[in-house]
C-alpha positions in Angstrom: 8.8 3.7 -26.8 8.6 -0.1 -27.7 5.5 -2.2 -27.9 5.5 -3.5 -24.4 5.8 -0.1 -22.9 2.7 1.1 -24.8 0.6 -1.8 -23.8 1.7 -1.4 -20.1 1.0 2.6 -20.3 -2.7 1.5 -20.9 -3.0 -0.5 -17.9 -1.3 1.9 -15.4 -3.9 3.6 -13.0 -3.7 7.4 -12.8 -6.3 7.8 -9.9 -3.9 6.4 -7.1 -2.4 9.2 -5.1 1.5 9.6 -4.6 2.6 8.0 -1.2 5.8 6.9 0.2 7.2 4.6 2.6 6.3 5.7 6.1 2.8 7.2 5.1 -0.3 5.8 6.6 -2.9 4.9 4.1 -6.4 3.4 3.9 -6.9 0.9 1.1 -10.5 0.2 0.1 -10.2 -3.2 -1.3 -13.0 -5.4 -3.0 -13.5 -8.7 -1.4 -15.5 -11.5 -3.4 -17.5 -13.8 -1.2 -19.2 -16.3 -3.3 -21.6 -14.2 -5.6 -21.3 -11.0 -3.2 -18.6 -8.4 -3.4 -18.0 -5.9 -0.5 -15.4 -3.2 0.0 -13.2 -3.5 3.2 -10.9 -0.8 4.4 -7.5 -1.7 5.3 -5.6 1.1 7.1 -1.9 0.9 8.1 1.8 1.9 7.6 3.3 1.5 4.3 6.4 -0.7 4.9 7.7 -1.3 1.3 7.3 -0.3 -2.3 8.5 -2.6 -4.8 8.7 -2.6 -8.7 7.7 -0.1 -11.1 5.2 0.4 -14.0 2.6 -2.2 -14.2 4.0 -4.6 -11.5 4.4 -2.0 -8.8 3.3 -3.4 -5.2 3.1 -1.9 -2.0 3.1 -3.6 1.6 0.8 -2.1 4.3 1.4 -3.2 8.0 -1.4 -2.8 10.4 -1.9 -3.7 14.1 -5.1 -5.6 15.1 -5.2 -6.2 18.7 -1.8 -7.6 19.6 -1.2 -9.1 16.2 0.5 -7.3 13.3 -0.9 -8.0 9.9 1.0 -7.3 6.6 -0.7 -7.3 3.4 0.8 -6.8 -0.1 -1.3 -4.8 -2.7 -0.8 -4.3 -6.5 -1.1 -0.7 -7.2 -2.8 -1.4 -10.7 -5.1 -4.0 -9.3 -8.7 -3.5 -10.4 -9.8 -4.8 -7.0 -8.6 -1.8 -5.3 -11.3 0.7 -5.2 -9.4 3.7 -3.9 -6.2 4.6 -1.9 -6.3 7.4 0.8 -3.4 8.9 2.4 -4.4 9.4 6.0 -1.0 10.8 7.4 2.3 11.7 5.7 5.2 10.3 7.6 9.0 10.8 7.5 11.3 7.9 7.6 15.0 7.4 6.7 14.8 4.0 5.2 13.5 2.5 1.9 12.0 -0.5 3.5 10.7 -0.9 7.1 10.8 -4.6 7.5 12.5 -4.4 10.9 9.4 -3.2 12.7 8.1 -6.8 13.2 11.3 -7.5 15.3 11.3 -4.5 17.6 10.2 -4.9 21.1 8.6 -1.4 21.2 6.4 0.4 18.9 8.0 2.5 16.0 7.0 6.0 16.0 7.0 7.9 12.6 7.6 11.5 12.5 5.0 13.8 10.7 6.0 15.1 7.3 4.8 18.5 5.8 
C-alpha cells in the first residue's frame, strides 16, 4: 500500500450502507443557507454509481410532480448525514440513464 492509498483510506466513510443500481435510497443531505444549516431528505432511484475509493459518486433520480430530478452525491462527502436503503431493486444494467427518454414509467423488480 503506497502513501496515497494510506491517506485515502483515512477519508473513506464506513457508515454508508452497501447499495446497488436499482435500489431506492433516502439521502439525508445538509444544506447551508447563509448561517443556518438544515437536513433535507432526497429519496429516489439509484441510476448510476461511478468511481471508487475516495472519489466514488452515485446518482439518484426522483420524480417531483411531473418533473424528474437527478442529483449526484459523493459517497465520502461530509455533507451527507446518512443514507438509508428504502427498497432493494433488481436491474440488469450498470447504468439506468435511459429512464429519462422512456415514455412510460420504468418498473424495478424487488430483490431479496
